MITOR-693958 format. One record per residue: x, y, z of N, C-alpha, C in turn; residue in three letters. Coordinates in steps of 0.1 Angstrom, whole numbers, padded with zeros to 4 digits, always signed. Each point is the difference from the previous one (the first is absolute). Example, Ala and Ser with C-alpha at 12.3 -4.5 7.8 and 13.67 -1.06 7.14 Angstrom:
% residues 2
+0132-0057+0078-0009+0012+0000+0009+0012+0000ala/-0004+0011-0007+0009+0011+0000-0008+0011+0008ser/
This chain:
% residues 100
+1620+1629+1557-0001-0001-0015+0003-0013-0001met/+0006-0009+0008-0001-0013-0005-0009-0014+0003val/-0010+0011+0013-0012-0008+0001-0010+0006-0011ile/+0009+0008-0004-0014+0002-0017+0007-0011-0009lys/+0005+0001+0000+0011-0007-0014-0006-0021-0001val/-0002-0001+0017+0001-0012+0005-0015-0005-0004ile/-0007+0017+0001-0020-0001-0002-0008-0006-0014leu/+0009+0012-0006+0003-0004-0022-0001-0007+0001leu/+0013-0009+0003+0002-0017-0003-0010-0009-0003ser/+0000+0004+0016-0016-0014+0009-0009+0005-0010phe/-0007+0014-0004-0018-0004-0007+0004+0006-0014trp/+0013+0000-0006+0002-0003-0015+0002-0016-0003arg/+0006-0006+0009+0001-0017+0001-0014+0000-0002asn/-0009+0000+0014-0013-0007-0001-0008+0003-0008ala/+0002+0011-0013-0013+0003-0009+0011-0008-0015ile/+0017+0001+0006+0002-0015-0014-0012-0011+0001asn/+0007-0003+0017-0009-0017-0003-0012-0001+0000arg/-0006+0015-0002-0016-0002-0002-0002-0005+0020gly/+0004+0002+0009-0011+0005+0009-0011+0011+0007glu/+0005+0010-0008-0005+0012-0004-0003+0007-0001val/-0010+0010-0002+0002+0009-0015+0002+0017+0009ser/-0004+0007-0009+0011+0013+0001-0014+0010+0009leu/-0016-0006+0001-0005+0006+0008+0000-0002+0008pro/+0003-0019+0004-0002-0004+0016+0017+0007+0007ala/+0010+0007-0010+0014+0000+0008-0006+0012+0000ile/-0009+0009-0005-0003+0018+0008-0005+0001+0011ala/-0009-0014+0000-0012+0001+0009+0012-0001+0013leu/+0007-0007-0007+0011-0006+0017+0003+0008+0004glu/+0020+0006-0010-0001+0010+0008-0006+0012+0005ile/-0012+0007-0005-0004+0008+0012-0007-0004+0006val/-0007-0014+0007-0001-0002+0010+0014+0003+0012leu/+0011-0006-0007+0015+0004+0009+0006+0004+0007gly/-0007+0020-0012+0004+0010+0000-0001+0003+0021ala/+0012+0008+0000+0001+0004+0012+0003+0013+0007arg/-0005+0005+0013+0010+0014-0003-0006+0012-0004asp/+0012+0010-0009+0000+0006-0007-0003-0002-0019ser/-0002-0015-0001-0007-0009-0008-0016+0003-0003asp/-0003-0003+0011-0016-0006-0002-0005+0016-0002ile/+0007+0015+0000+0002+0016-0004-0003-0002-0016val/+0010-0010-0005+0004+0005-0014-0012-0009-0008lys/-0002-0011+0007-0007-0011-0006-0014+0012+0005val/-0003+0004+0007-0018+0014+0006-0003+0004-0017arg/+0020+0012+0001+0003+0008-0012+0001-0001-0010asn/-0004-0008-0007+0004-0008-0010-0017-0010-0012lys/-0003+0003+0020-0018-0009-0007-0007+0009+0001ile/-0003+0012+0007-0004+0012+0005+0004+0011-0026thr/+0006-0002+0006+0011+0008-0015-0010-0002-0012ser/+0003-0017-0003-0007-0005-0010-0009-0003-0001ala/-0009+0008+0012-0017-0003-0003+0003+0015-0003asp/+0002+0008+0005+0003+0017-0004+0003-0002-0019leu/+0002-0004-0003+0010+0001-0007-0015-0008-0015phe/-0006-0010+0004-0008-0008-0003-0020+0005-0005thr/+0002+0009+0014-0013+0010+0004+0003+0018-0016asp/+0014-0008+0000+0001+0015-0010-0001+0000-0010ala/-0001-0014-0008+0004-0008-0009-0016+0002-0002leu/-0011-0002+0011-0015-0001-0008-0006+0012+0003phe/+0011+0006-0007-0005+0014+0003+0001+0005-0016gly/-0004-0007-0008+0001+0002-0014+0015-0006-0007gly/+0009-0008+0006+0014-0004-0001+0001-0015-0006phe/-0016-0003+0006+0004-0017+0003+0006-0009-0017glu/-0006+0010-0012+0004-0009-0017+0020+0012-0001asn/+0001-0001+0006+0016+0002-0004+0009-0014+0013arg/-0007-0003+0005+0009-0007+0011-0003-0016-0007tyr/+0010+0000-0015+0000-0011-0003+0022-0003-0010ile/-0001-0006+0004+0011-0005-0008+0012+0001+0016gly/+0013-0008-0016+0010-0003+0015+0006+0014+0003ser/-0001+0012-0011+0000+0016+0010-0003+0004+0008asn/-0014+0001+0006-0008+0000+0004+0001-0007+0019ala/+0003-0014-0004+0002-0009+0008+0017+0002+0009glu/+0009+0008-0007+0013+0001+0005-0004+0018+0009thr/-0012+0001-0004+0002+0018+0004-0007-0002+0009ile/-0007-0012-0001-0009-0005+0021+0014-0002+0007gly/+0006-0005-0002+0009-0010+0007+0014+0009-0001arg/+0003+0012+0000+0006+0010+0004-0007+0013+0008asn/-0006-0001-0006-0013+0001+0008+0001+0003+0012phe/-0003-0014+0006+0000-0011+0016+0018+0002+0002leu/+0007-0005-0010+0013-0001+0007+0009+0015+0006ser/-0010+0008-0004+0007+0015+0009-0008+0005+0013asn/-0009-0012+0001-0010+0007+0014+0008-0009+0013ile/+0004+0004+0013+0008-0008+0006-0008+0004+0022asp/+0004+0010+0002-0001+0004+0011-0013+0014+0001thr/-0005+0003-0014-0018+0003+0005-0003+0002-0013ser/-0015+0000+0002-0011-0001-0007+0003+0007-0019val/-0002-0006-0011-0003+0014-0011+0000+0012+0000ala/+0008+0009-0002-0013+0019-0001-0007-0006-0014thr/-0013+0008+0000-0002+0007-0010+0001+0007-0008thr/+0020+0001-0008+0001+0002-0003+0007-0005-0009asn/+0004-0015+0011+0008-0018-0010-0008+0001-0008gln/-0015+0000+0004-0010-0011-0002-0004+0001-0016val/-0001+0015+0001-0002+0012-0011+0011-0010-0012ser/+0012+0009+0001+0013-0003-0004-0001-0015-0005ala/-0002-0012+0004+0002-0013-0007-0016-0002-0012ala/-0014+0000+0010-0011+0002-0005+0005+0008-0019val/-0001+0011+0000+0008+0008-0006+0012-0001-0015asn/+0008-0008+0014+0016-0006-0014-0010-0017-0013ser/-0008-0005+0005-0011-0005-0003+0001-0005-0013leu/+0006-0006-0012-0006+0005-0013-0013-0004-0005pro/+0000+0008-0007-0017+0009-0007+0004-0011-0011ile/-0014-0014-0002-0002-0007-0004-0010+0007-0015val/+0002+0002-0008-0012-0003-0015+0003-0008-0009val/
């Protein structure tokens, strides 16, 4: 836990000083993944691909705005030791707001 706090502080300070961008931090964190973290990263990427593929099945116009972003983030936050199931993907995509 102490290491996580130290790393969080390190990255926050680097952002505040303008030394690094959020995408660069994300890449560095992913590149530093080891052991079970690698599995989690791969599962999140695969699940994100499944979510995106499902969007392009006629739901792409529903992924708009902060509510949709929150749904996407919440969907990925639940991915850990396994890839999302078809039911999880469908539930997330179907919960996107209908835009009229």
